C-alpha positions as CSV (number, residue, x, y, z in Angstrom):
1,X,-24.3,111.7,35.7
2,X,-27.4,111.9,33.7
3,X,-28.5,109.4,31.1
4,X,-26.6,106.4,29.9
5,X,-23.8,108.4,28.3
6,X,-23.5,105.7,25.5
7,X,-20.3,105.6,23.4
8,X,-19.9,103.2,20.5
9,X,-16.6,102.5,18.7
10,X,-14.8,100.0,16.5
11,X,-12.7,97.3,18.1
12,X,-10.5,94.5,16.7
13,X,-10.1,91.0,18.1
14,X,-8.8,88.0,16.2
15,X,-10.4,85.6,18.7
16,X,-13.8,87.2,18.7
17,X,-14.0,87.9,15.0
18,X,-13.4,84.2,14.4
19,X,-16.4,83.1,16.4
20,X,-19.0,81.2,14.4
21,X,-22.5,82.7,14.7
22,X,-25.8,81.4,13.3
23,X,-25.7,84.3,10.8
24,X,-22.7,84.9,8.6
25,X,-22.1,88.6,8.2
26,X,-20.3,89.8,5.1
27,X,-18.3,92.2,7.4
28,X,-16.3,90.6,10.3
29,X,-16.0,94.0,11.9
30,X,-16.8,94.4,15.6
31,X,-18.0,97.4,17.7
32,X,-18.1,97.9,21.4
33,X,-20.7,99.9,23.3
34,X,-19.8,101.5,26.6
35,X,-22.7,102.7,28.7
36,X,-24.1,103.1,32.2
37,X,-27.4,101.2,32.6
38,X,-29.2,101.1,35.9
39,X,-28.3,97.9,37.8
40,X,-32.0,97.4,38.7
41,X,-33.0,97.3,35.0
42,X,-33.3,94.0,33.1
43,X,-30.0,92.9,31.7
44,X,-29.7,93.6,27.9
45,X,-28.1,90.2,27.2
46,X,-31.0,88.4,29.0
47,X,-33.5,90.3,26.8
48,X,-31.4,89.6,23.7
49,X,-31.5,85.9,24.5
50,X,-35.3,86.1,24.6
51,X,-35.2,87.8,21.2
52,X,-33.1,85.0,19.8
53,X,-35.5,82.4,21.1
54,X,-38.4,84.3,19.5
55,X,-36.6,84.4,16.1
56,X,-36.7,80.6,16.1
57,X,-40.5,80.5,16.1
58,X,-41.8,83.7,14.5
59,X,-41.2,84.3,10.7
60,X,-41.4,88.1,11.1
61,X,-38.4,88.0,13.4
62,X,-36.6,85.1,11.8
63,X,-33.9,87.2,10.1
64,X,-32.7,88.8,13.4
65,X,-29.0,87.9,13.7
66,X,-27.2,86.7,16.8
67,X,-24.6,89.4,16.7
68,X,-23.9,89.8,20.4
69,X,-20.4,88.5,21.1
70,X,-19.4,89.6,24.5
71,X,-21.0,91.2,27.6
72,X,-19.1,92.5,30.7
73,X,-20.1,94.7,33.6
74,X,-17.4,96.5,35.6
75,X,-19.0,95.8,39.0
76,X,-16.5,97.9,40.8
77,X,-17.3,101.0,38.7
78,X,-20.7,102.3,39.5
79,X,-22.1,105.8,39.9
80,X,-22.9,104.9,43.5
81,X,-19.4,103.8,44.4
82,X,-17.9,106.8,42.6
83,X,-20.2,109.2,44.5
84,X,-19.4,107.9,47.9
85,X,-15.7,108.1,47.4
86,X,-13.8,110.2,49.9
87,X,-13.8,113.9,49.2
88,X,-17.1,114.1,47.3
89,X,-19.8,116.2,48.8
90,X,-23.0,114.9,47.3
91,X,-23.1,111.5,49.0
92,X,-26.6,112.2,50.5
93,X,-28.0,112.7,46.9
94,X,-26.9,109.2,45.8
95,X,-29.1,106.2,46.2
96,X,-28.0,102.5,46.1
97,X,-28.9,100.7,42.9
98,X,-27.4,103.3,40.5
99,X,-25.6,102.8,37.2
100,X,-22.8,100.4,36.4
101,X,-20.2,100.8,33.6
102,X,-21.0,98.1,31.1
103,X,-19.4,96.9,27.8
104,X,-21.1,95.0,25.0
105,X,-19.2,93.8,22.0
106,X,-21.1,92.8,18.9
107,X,-21.0,92.5,15.1
108,X,-21.1,95.8,13.3
109,X,-24.6,96.7,12.0
110,X,-25.2,99.6,9.5
111,X,-27.9,102.2,10.2
112,X,-30.7,101.9,7.6
113,X,-30.2,105.7,6.9
114,X,-27.3,104.5,4.7
115,X,-29.9,102.9,2.4
116,X,-32.3,104.8,0.1
117,X,-35.3,104.2,-2.1
118,X,-36.9,100.8,-2.1
119,X,-34.0,99.3,-0.1
120,X,-34.6,101.8,2.8
121,X,-38.4,101.2,2.8
122,X,-38.0,97.4,2.7
123,X,-35.5,97.4,5.6
124,X,-37.8,99.8,7.6
125,X,-40.8,97.5,7.1
126,X,-38.8,94.4,8.0
127,X,-37.9,96.1,11.3
128,X,-41.5,97.2,12.0
129,X,-42.7,93.6,11.5
130,X,-39.9,92.2,13.7
131,X,-40.7,94.8,16.4
132,X,-44.4,93.8,16.3
133,X,-43.5,90.1,16.6
134,X,-41.3,90.7,19.6
135,X,-43.9,93.0,21.3
136,X,-46.6,90.3,21.0
137,X,-44.5,87.8,22.9
138,X,-43.4,90.2,25.5
139,X,-40.2,92.0,24.4
140,X,-41.0,95.7,24.4
141,X,-38.2,97.7,22.7
142,X,-39.4,101.2,23.6
143,X,-36.7,103.2,21.7
144,X,-37.2,103.1,18.0
145,X,-34.8,105.7,16.5
146,X,-32.6,106.2,13.5
147,X,-29.6,104.8,15.3
148,X,-31.4,101.6,16.4
149,X,-32.8,100.7,13.0
150,X,-30.0,98.9,11.3
151,X,-29.2,96.3,8.6
152,X,-26.6,93.7,7.8
153,X,-25.8,91.9,4.5
154,X,-25.4,88.2,3.7
155,X,-24.4,87.1,0.2
156,X,-25.2,90.6,-1.2
157,X,-28.7,90.6,0.4
158,X,-29.6,93.2,3.1
159,X,-31.8,92.6,6.1
160,X,-33.3,95.1,8.5
161,X,-32.5,94.6,12.2
162,X,-33.9,96.2,15.3
163,X,-30.9,96.9,17.5
164,X,-30.0,98.1,21.0
165,X,-32.2,96.7,23.8
166,X,-30.8,98.5,26.8
167,X,-34.1,100.4,27.3
168,X,-36.2,97.3,26.6
169,X,-38.6,95.5,29.0
170,X,-39.4,91.8,29.1
171,X,-43.1,91.8,29.8
172,X,-43.3,88.3,31.1
173,X,-41.1,89.2,34.0
174,X,-42.2,92.8,34.6
175,X,-45.4,94.9,34.2
176,X,-45.6,97.7,31.7
177,X,-43.5,100.6,33.1
178,X,-44.6,104.2,33.3
179,X,-40.9,105.2,32.9
180,X,-40.5,107.6,30.0
181,X,-38.0,106.1,27.5
182,X,-37.0,106.8,24.0
183,X,-35.0,109.2,21.8
184,X,-36.7,112.6,22.1
185,X,-37.0,113.5,18.4
186,X,-38.7,110.2,17.7
187,X,-40.8,109.8,20.8
188,X,-44.6,109.6,20.6
189,X,-46.2,112.9,21.5
190,X,-48.2,111.3,24.4
191,X,-44.8,110.6,26.0
192,X,-43.7,114.2,25.9
193,X,-46.7,115.7,27.9
194,X,-46.4,116.6,31.6
195,X,-48.5,113.6,32.6
196,X,-46.0,111.3,31.1
197,X,-43.1,113.1,32.7
198,X,-44.9,112.6,36.0
199,X,-45.0,108.8,35.3
200,X,-48.8,108.7,34.7
201,X,-48.7,107.4,31.1
202,X,-48.1,103.7,30.4
203,X,-45.8,102.9,27.4
204,X,-47.9,101.0,24.9
205,X,-47.4,99.5,21.5
206,X,-48.9,102.6,19.8
207,X,-46.1,104.8,21.2
208,X,-43.4,102.6,19.5
209,X,-45.5,102.5,16.3
210,X,-45.6,106.3,16.3
211,X,-41.8,106.4,16.7
212,X,-41.4,104.3,13.6
213,X,-43.5,106.9,11.7
214,X,-41.3,109.7,13.0
215,X,-38.2,107.8,11.9
216,X,-39.7,107.4,8.4
217,X,-40.7,111.1,8.2
218,X,-37.4,112.4,9.5
219,X,-35.4,110.2,7.0
220,X,-37.5,111.2,4.0
221,X,-37.3,114.9,4.8
222,X,-33.5,114.6,4.9
223,X,-33.3,113.0,1.5
224,X,-31.9,115.2,-1.3
225,X,-33.4,114.1,-4.6
226,X,-34.6,110.7,-5.7
227,X,-31.1,109.3,-6.3
228,X,-29.5,110.5,-3.0
229,X,-29.0,108.3,0.1
230,X,-31.2,108.7,3.1
231,X,-28.1,109.7,5.0
232,X,-27.5,112.8,2.8
233,X,-28.6,116.1,4.3
234,X,-31.1,118.2,2.4
């Protein structure tokens, strides 16, 4: 298996939908994310908890919602255990500390590519500011892309939200990693050179900032006329 093979889909739960969160979403809809993170990587809920703490003290991150509802790891379902199962021939190629099937349930967030014009630019800038606030305190997102820049609405007002922390790094616990992370079409050019692939390039803030510029450029190029949504193909 290569990558995290992430799958996101809608779910329904009367119990979970009724939970009272700090932020009241207009939509009670829930989504689940199934993916295979490395078990040696920092847990996404732990990083998300740090994000929520930061939102209490930094105005640029204040609007970030606590949308995470449920986290569960299927400890008995890992790529290592699957690969050492009887009958498989590539046992010697598998190292302990591989990937574990994980499920996260959260409030549904809408990609900002559904917005257009001033609303899109406002949400994009809100997320840039939030990302910078988090980076300063030690939460390094490292995967700015169209799918991770989202928004939610409260009382008719939208707010941009930086989503998906499964590639993030909490700097206070770990040094900067030379690991090459991100979504390829939006990655900084310095992360796509051979030196980066060999683990010789440190992921710094400028790389994420460049990713935000690529997201903005890609979205604007896809717009079809001034009155079309950013999600409409040219």
